[in-house]
Structure formats: structure tokens, C-alpha cells
C-alpha positions in Angstrom: 83.7 135.1 81.8 80.1 134.3 83.6 79.7 130.5 83.2 76.1 130.2 85.2 73.9 131.8 87.4 72.7 129.7 89.9 69.9 130.7 92.5 70.4 129.7 96.3 67.6 127.2 97.7 66.1 130.5 99.9 65.4 128.2 103.1 65.9 131.5 105.4 64.6 134.2 102.6 64.8 135.3 99.2 67.1 133.3 97.1 70.2 135.1 95.6 72.1 134.8 92.3 75.9 133.3 92.2 77.7 134.0 89.9 80.1 131.7 88.7 82.7 131.7 86.1 84.0 129.3 84.0 87.8 129.3 85.8 86.1 128.9 89.1 83.7 126.1 87.7 86.3 124.0 86.3 88.8 124.2 89.5 86.0 123.2 91.6 84.9 120.4 88.6 88.8 119.5 88.4 88.8 118.8 92.5 85.6 117.0 92.5 86.8 114.6 89.9 90.3 114.2 91.9 88.7 113.2 95.0 86.4 110.1 93.5 89.8 109.2 91.6 91.5 109.1 94.7 88.7 107.5 97.1 87.8 104.6 94.3 90.5 104.5 91.9 90.7 106.3 88.3 89.5 102.2 86.9 86.4 102.5 88.8 83.5 102.3 86.5 81.6 105.8 86.8 77.7 105.2 86.9 75.6 108.0 88.3 71.7 108.4 88.3 71.0 112.3 87.7 67.5 113.2 89.1 68.2 116.9 91.3 67.0 119.5 89.4 69.7 121.6 87.5 69.0 124.4 89.1 70.4 122.9 92.3 74.3 123.4 92.1 75.1 119.9 93.1 73.7 118.4 90.2 75.6 121.3 88.3 79.2 120.3 89.5 78.9 117.1 90.8 77.6 115.5 87.7 77.3 117.7 85.2 80.4 119.9 85.1 82.6 116.9 86.6 81.4 114.9 84.1 82.2 117.2 81.5 86.1 117.1 83.1 86.3 113.3 83.7 84.9 112.0 80.4 84.0 109.0 81.0 81.3 106.9 82.3 77.6 106.6 82.4 75.2 109.3 83.3 71.2 108.0 83.5 68.6 110.2 83.8 66.0 109.7 86.0 62.1 109.5 84.4 59.5 111.1 87.0 59.3 111.1 90.6 57.2 107.9 90.1 59.5 105.9 88.2 62.6 107.1 90.7 62.8 103.7 92.2 62.7 101.8 88.8 65.1 104.2 87.3 67.5 103.6 90.6 67.3 99.6 89.5 68.1 100.6 85.6 71.0 102.5 86.8 72.8 100.2 89.1 74.5 103.5 90.1 78.3 103.0 91.7 78.5 106.6 92.7 75.0 108.2 94.5 74.8 111.0 96.6 71.4 112.5 97.7 70.1 114.6 100.3 68.8 113.4 104.1 65.0 113.2 103.4 66.0 110.6 100.7 67.9 108.9 102.4 65.5 108.9 105.2 63.0 107.4 102.8 64.8 104.5 101.6 64.9 103.7 105.2 61.6 103.9 106.4 60.6 101.9 102.9 62.3 99.1 104.4 60.8 99.3 107.8 57.5 99.0 106.4 58.5 95.9 104.8 60.4 94.9 107.8 60.0 96.6 111.5 63.1 98.1 112.1 63.4 95.8 115.9 63.2 92.5 113.6 66.1 93.8 111.0 68.3 95.5 114.0 68.3 91.4 115.1 69.1 90.0 111.8 72.0 92.3 111.2 73.7 91.6 114.5 74.1 87.5 113.3 77.3 87.3 111.8 77.1 86.0 108.7 73.4 85.9 107.9 73.6 89.7 108.8 75.7 90.1 105.6 73.1 88.5 103.6 70.5 90.7 104.7 72.1 93.7 104.7 73.1 92.8 100.6 69.3 92.0 99.6 68.2 95.3 101.5 70.7 97.5 99.7 69.8 95.2 96.3 65.9 96.1 96.6 67.3 99.8 96.9 69.0 99.6 94.2 72.4 100.4 95.9 74.1 97.3 95.9 76.9 98.3 93.7 77.7 101.9 94.9 81.2 102.6 95.8 80.5 106.0 97.2 77.4 106.9 98.9 77.0 110.6 100.3 74.7 112.8 102.0 74.5 116.7 101.6 72.4 120.0 101.3 71.1 119.6 104.6 71.9 118.2 108.3 71.4 114.3 108.4 70.4 112.3 111.9 74.0 110.4 112.9 72.1 107.4 113.6 70.9 107.3 110.3 74.4 107.3 108.6 75.4 104.5 111.0 72.5 102.7 109.9 73.4 102.7 106.2 77.3 101.7 107.4 75.8 99.4 109.0 74.4 97.4 105.8 77.6 98.1 104.2 77.0 101.2 102.5 79.7 103.5 103.5 77.5 106.9 103.6 79.8 109.8 103.8 78.3 113.2 104.6 79.4 116.3 102.8 78.7 120.2 103.3 79.2 123.0 100.7 77.2 125.7 99.2 76.0 127.4 95.9 78.5 129.7 96.2 81.5 127.7 96.9 80.4 125.5 93.7 79.5 122.5 96.1 83.1 122.2 96.9 84.0 122.5 100.5 84.3 119.6 103.0 83.4 115.8 103.1 83.9 112.8 105.6 86.8 110.5 103.9 87.1 106.9 104.8 89.1 107.5 107.3 88.0 110.6 108.5 84.2 110.6 109.1 83.0 110.8 112.6 79.6 110.6 113.0 77.9 114.2 114.0 80.9 115.8 111.7 81.0 117.0 107.9 84.6 116.0 107.6 87.6 118.0 106.5 88.2 120.7 103.3 88.8 119.4 99.9 92.6 120.0 98.7 92.9 123.6 97.8 89.7 124.9 100.3 91.0 126.5 102.6 89.2 127.4 106.4 89.0 129.2 109.3 86.7 130.2 112.1 86.2 133.8 113.3 85.9 134.9 117.0 82.4 134.2 116.7 82.7 130.9 115.7 81.7 131.2 112.1 82.8 129.4 109.4 85.1 131.5 106.9 86.4 129.3 103.4 88.6 130.3 100.2 87.7 127.3 98.1 89.1 127.0 94.5 84.7 127.4 93.3 84.1 131.0 94.9 81.8 132.6 93.0 82.2 136.1 91.4 79.5 137.8 93.5 75.9 137.6 94.2 74.1 139.0 90.9 73.6 143.2 90.8 74.2 143.0 94.9 77.5 144.3 95.3 75.9 145.4 99.2 75.7 141.4 99.8 79.3 140.9 98.3 80.9 143.4 100.7 78.9 141.6 103.6 80.1 138.0 102.8 83.3 138.3 101.9 86.5 139.2 104.1 89.1 141.8 103.2 91.5 138.9 102.6 88.8 136.9 100.0 87.3 134.3 102.7 83.5 133.7 102.3 81.4 134.3 105.0 79.3 131.0 105.1 76.8 131.9 108.1 77.2 128.5 109.5 78.7 128.4 113.3 81.0 125.3 113.6 83.7 123.5 115.8 86.8 121.9 114.9 88.2 118.6 116.2 92.3 118.4 116.6 91.9 116.0 113.4 90.6 118.9 111.3 87.1 117.6 110.9 84.3 120.5 110.9 81.3 119.9 113.3 78.2 122.4 112.7 76.5 123.8 115.5 74.1 126.1 113.9 73.5 128.4 110.8 73.3 132.3 112.0 70.1 133.1 110.5 68.2 130.1 112.2 69.1 131.1 115.3 66.5 132.4 117.2 65.5 134.1 120.7 62.8 132.6 123.6 61.5 134.6 126.4 64.6 133.2 128.1 67.0 135.7 126.2 68.9 133.1 125.0 69.7 132.0 121.2 68.5 128.4 120.2 69.8 126.7 117.2 67.5 124.5 115.9 69.4 122.4 113.6 70.5 120.1 116.1 67.7 119.5 118.0 65.7 118.8 114.7 68.4 116.2 113.8 67.8 114.5 117.3 64.0 114.6 116.4 64.6 113.0 112.8 66.2 110.1 114.1 62.8 108.3 114.9 61.4 106.2 112.1 58.2 107.5 113.2 59.6 111.2 111.9 59.7 111.9 108.6 60.8 116.1 109.3 60.7 118.6 111.7 61.1 121.9 112.9 61.8 124.0 116.1 60.8 127.3 116.7 59.2 129.4 119.8 59.9 133.0 118.7 59.6 135.1 122.1 57.8 132.2 123.5 59.1 131.1 127.1 60.5 128.0 125.9 60.9 126.5 122.0 58.6 124.0 120.2 58.4 121.3 117.9 56.6 120.3 114.9 56.3 117.0 113.1 55.3 115.5 109.8 55.1 111.6 110.9 57.0 109.1 108.2 54.7 108.6 105.2 54.1 105.1 105.7 52.6 105.8 109.0 50.4 108.9 108.6 47.3 106.3 106.8 47.1 104.8 109.6 47.2 107.7 112.5 43.5 106.9 113.0 43.9 103.5 114.3 43.8 104.2 118.1 46.3 101.8 118.9 49.0 103.2 116.3 47.8 106.7 117.4 48.8 106.1 120.7 51.9 104.3 119.7 53.1 107.1 118.0 52.2 109.9 120.8 54.2 107.7 122.9 56.9 108.2 120.6 56.5 111.4 120.7 56.6 111.3 124.6 59.7 109.5 124.6 61.5 112.1 121.8 60.6 115.2 123.9 62.4 113.5 127.0 65.3 112.4 125.4 65.5 115.7 123.7 65.2 117.8 127.2 67.6 115.5 128.7 70.3 116.4 125.9 70.1 120.2 125.5 70.7 123.4 128.1 67.8 124.0 129.9 67.1 127.2 127.6 66.9 125.4 124.7 64.2 122.8 125.6 61.2 121.6 123.7 57.9 122.7 126.0 56.0 120.5 123.3 56.1 118.4 120.3 52.6 119.4 118.1 52.0 117.4 114.3 51.6 119.5 111.1 48.4 119.3 109.7 49.7 118.6 106.3 52.9 117.3 105.1 55.2 119.7 104.0 56.4 119.6 100.4 57.5 121.6 97.4 54.0 122.1 95.9 52.6 123.7 99.1 56.1 126.2 99.1 57.0 124.7 102.5 60.2 122.6 101.2 63.0 123.6 98.3 63.3 122.1 95.3 66.3 120.2 97.1 63.9 119.3 100.1 65.0 121.5 102.7 62.3 123.3 105.2 61.6 126.9 103.8 61.1 127.7 107.7 59.7 131.3 107.5 56.8 129.8 105.0 55.9 126.7 107.7 55.8 129.3 110.5 54.0 131.5 108.9 50.9 129.0 108.6 50.8 128.4 112.1 51.5 132.0 113.6 47.7 131.8 114.2 48.0 129.0 116.4 51.1 129.7 118.6 49.6 131.0 121.2 46.7 128.9 121.5 49.2 125.6 122.1 51.1 127.3 124.5 47.8 128.7 126.5 
């Protein structure tokens, strides 16, 4: 029987209603609990802070439904966005999984109290480094976390590495609304930076001839609500779901995502550009909160960035502005030195206002809404290139 009707985020188009049955939702939830028990032992103390919208598949699967299956532990609830850090301190979770933007904001909050170079230097000192790292995690409310994860969108490998230096074994996962948030994860041993790990037990995976990632998980959706035409497009004859993501698989089975089909665009050079890997490189900078790479039909791609929240009020200062512009020039060179010639950026521009859920530029899980952001600058793009 139909259990849940969940909607996709709409980051690349109109949200679609995803139908999940009780049987498949239960199978995926049982898999989630088995994974957590295997990673942390069945006797670990389970504490989690529930804060993502219940309209988001991850919160439904990993907190609500997995909680029903697990039948133990303590679920805390965030009061509001303003009290989030206090709620985190109150809960002291042992499991904390979030979206890349929040992991980045945590890091930027630390950097406002201690410059990145100074912290890096302190962390490199053997005994003192462990003391400093523990203090940072304690201030964030993450010092008791046993399992930390990131999902929903790509996370810069350098950001994962930074948390691991603090002693937090941050792993990356990959899943969708259509598979009940149960597809791939990195583990304690299979955790190469820039990869989303291996399939969960029970999840079958293969790549088609074009490199499209196909999966057959226990939590596969029944279908799209009132869209049998889409069902026919996304399922193969043997029941695999076409994720729309492009990937490569290492010999040890770890998957690397190389782009999303719907996000690919052509510049005037006639070749497709995958924006996500380039955005990941840009987002490694502590001065950048979010970025978008576009440039359909232009002679070269461009990037648009939102400066870090703590930096924005200071950009009116000439020295701070000069440092920011120098950082953008460094990013531009680093990106262009590491991508193919047809993927190189012509320029980096700064967004006039931060992207948010309220202004329609971010989804409820803080993924960028490409079409929306691109439409707000359509009239300016030609002037930038001119």
C-alpha cells in the first residue's frame, strides 16, 4: 500500500511527486539501521537532532522511519533556525548528518573566531592539536558524534579533510528521493575523498554505456504521482532506476559522480560542461559560501559566487575588498589550470544578494535552484561578456 508521497527538490526543474510503499520504505529503513549498527555497534547510545523539513526524504528515512525500526534512542527537535546551535548543544548528538552548506557554515563560523592559517598551524602540533580540535568540536556541539555524514549535494573534498583533521570522521553519502535515501555511502575503510562510496547492502548498481548511474535498491519508489510517462523514461526493462547522474567506478567499487545530465550545458565551443565539479573547486575557498557555474551558448563559462556570510558586511572596506578580489583571481587561475580548455571560466562575478530559500534561489535543503538564479541575471550576462 502507498505510505508516503514525497516531492523532489526541484533543483533542476518542476518538483515531482514520488510514491513510496510501506514495504519498500520498511526495507530501506531496516537497511539504514543495519548500517548504523554495523558502523557503531548495536549498543551505542543513539541521539539525533531532527531539524530538516519532514518534506525532505532524508529526514523521513534516516530519522523518522529508521527511528521506528530501531525502537531505541533519543530524538531531539530543533526549535527554530535562530536556536539551532543552542539546540545542537542541548542534544549533543551521536549521529549528525547534514547538507554541505551547513558543514561549510560551521567551518566559516570557526574561522570568524580563529583565522584558518592559525588554526591549521595549531592542528599540526601533535598534543596541542588534539586539544584544539576537541575544543572546536565541543563549541559546535559535535564532540560526541560517532557518525557524521554529508549528503543532498556535492561537498568539497577539502572540507571533508578539514573535519577529519578535527577528529570527526565525516563521510559522504549519495541517495535520492526516488530510492528512499538509501543508495551509496562511504565507510571507515572505503572513504576516498571526492567519492560517494559503495552501494549499501542490497543495492544493485551498474553504469550504462553513457556513464549514467543505474541502481536497483530495496527502497525504490513505486512511481511518480500521476506521471506514468516519466516512469517509463526512468526505469529500464529489468527494473533499474536511471538516476540521471554520471559517474565512474574505482576498482574497489567506490563511485565518483562526474556530473548530472540535466545540469550539463554547452558553451559556444560546442562541448558539454558539467558545473558541479567546478563549483566544488570554487566552494573550497573559505571566502565563498555558494557558487554557480553557467554560460549556455557563451564563448566560455562563467561562475557566480555568494561571499561567506561573515565576510559580506566587510566588503565595503577597501582592504577586505582587495583581499576578496585577490582570492577570486586565485580561484579563477586554479580552476582554469585544472579543467579542460572548453570548461575554463571567463570570469567570476559576485551575486547582488545572498541566495536563500525565501528568495527562491535555494531548495528547502539548501541546494541551488539553477534555473531561478540564471533567470535573475539573464539581462546582465551579455554586458558581463562585453
